[in-house]
N, C-alpha and C positions, 0 to 999 in steps of 0.2 A: 601738254603737247598741244600745238596748234591743230585746229580742225582743217582738213582739206575740203573747201567749198565744193569742188567738182565731185568728190567722193560722197560728201553729205547729200548733195543734190540727187546723184544716182541712187543711193540707198533709200533716201526718204521717199523718192518717186516709187520704189518697190513697196515700201511700207504703206504708201498711200493706196496703191493697187490692192494690197492685201486687206486694208480697212474697207475698201469698196467690195471686195469679193468675200467678205466675212460671212454673210448669209449662206452663200454656196459652200464656203469651207465648213461651216457647221454642219450642213446637210451631208457632206462627204464624210466628216468625221462620225456622224450619227450613223451612217450606212456601214462603216467600218465596225463600230461598236455593235451592231446588230449581226455581224458576221461571226458566227461561232466557230469558224475554222481558225480565226485569229486566237492565239493564246491569251489567257486571261490577263497577264501583266501588260500587254499592249492595249487591250481593251480598257483596262483600269486606267492607263495613262491618257487614253483619249477621253474617257469620262471625266477625268480631273480637268483636262483642257476645256471641256464643254461646261463643266461646272463652274470653273473660274469666271466664265462670262456672266454668271449671276451673283458674283460677289459685290456687296454694296461699297466696300472700301478696298478697292483693288490697287494696283501699283501707280497708276496714273488716273487721277480723278476723271470720270466720264465728262464733267463739265468743261474741261480744258480742250483747247483746239486739238491737242495730240491725244485726247482721251480714248480713242478706239486703238491706238497703236499697241498698247500692252496687251489688249484682248487678242490681237493678231499674232503678237509675238509669243505669248503663252500657248495658244493653240498650236502654233507651228513647233514650238519645243516639245509639246506633248506628242505630236506626230513624230518628232524625232526620237523620242523615248519608246514609242511603239513601233518604230520602223523595222526593226529586226522581225518582230512577231508577224507584222502585216505582210512583209516580204516572204516569209515562210509559208503564209497562208495563200500566196499567189496574188495578193491584192497590189495595187499600185501606189507608190509614195514618193516617186522620184522627184517631183516638183518640190515637195515639202522638205526633202533632204537637202536640196540645193538651197532652199530658203534658210535652212539652219547655218549654212556656211556664210550667208549674207549677214544674218544676225550676228554670228561670231566676228566677223569682219568689222561690223559697226560697234559692238560692244567691247571688243578686245577680250583676250583669254579670261582674265580675272572676272570681269563683269559677267561674261556669258557663262562661265562655270557657276556663278552665284545664281543667275536666272534659272539655269538647269537644275540646280540643287533645290531652289524654291519650288519649282514644278514637281520635282520628285518627292519633296516633303508634303506637298498638297495631296499626293495620293493616299496618304495616311490620315489626312485631317477631314473632319466633316465640313462640308459646305452646304448651308441650309439644312444642317442636321443630318446629312447623308455623306458616307465615305463612298469613294469609288467602289470599294469592295461590296458595300451594301447596295449599291446601284446595280452592279453586275449580278448579284444573287437575287434581286427582286424586280421582276418585270413591271409590277406596279409602280415601283418607285421611279423606274426608268421612264415609264409613260408620264409620270409627274414631271421629271426633269424636261422631257421633250415639250410638254405644254408651257413650262415656264420659259424654256428657250424660245418658243414661238412667240410668247408675249414680250420677252425681252427684245427680240428682233425688231419689234415695233418702236423700241425705245433706244436703240443703238446710237451711240454718238455719230455724228456725220463723219463720212470719210475724211481723211486727212487731205488737205489741199496743200500743196508745196509750190510756193512762188520761188523763182530762181534766186533772188537775191537774199532769201530768208531761211534757206535750208540749214545753214549752220546754226542760226538761232534756234530753230526748231530740234536740231540734233542735241545742242546743249541743253534744252528742256527736258528732252526725253532721257538723256544720260543723267541729269541732275535728278530727276524723280527715282530713276532705278538705283543709283548710287545711294540715295537717301533711304530708300525703302527695302532693298535687298540686303539681308543680314550678312 
């Protein structure tokens, strides 16, 4: 199916904005993780999204021009997984829920479900030797995660830059990596 350049440009500009606000989004997620009014499944999903940022071999290599996009997408999917628990606790997630709709529009149903399943599976897998459940149960491990996140913020890939005539090429690259790496 042919890509629509206008849609690609619109969506990739959103992705670019997300890569630029990734440090703020990490802080928001961290604040939610600390909120004990949020049920543990939601907090574990958020911890998974944060831990993903520390993976050495992630879905899109950080050295690529599009290297920060997967970090922003995974964090937003984690927000989506936590949304019900966050809303029940009275915290705000509206922007991130709308973002998940944009991700679904870009990826299509099949690839969006694969990305969501990938993030759900990460909840059970150790990242840097710690599962989300272990992080939730251990304040010292959470402190270590926060320190590692702060260090990684200094090494984040640069925010995505989208040039008008190149949006579809970037879209194809992002989709290519995700189709290749998502089971």
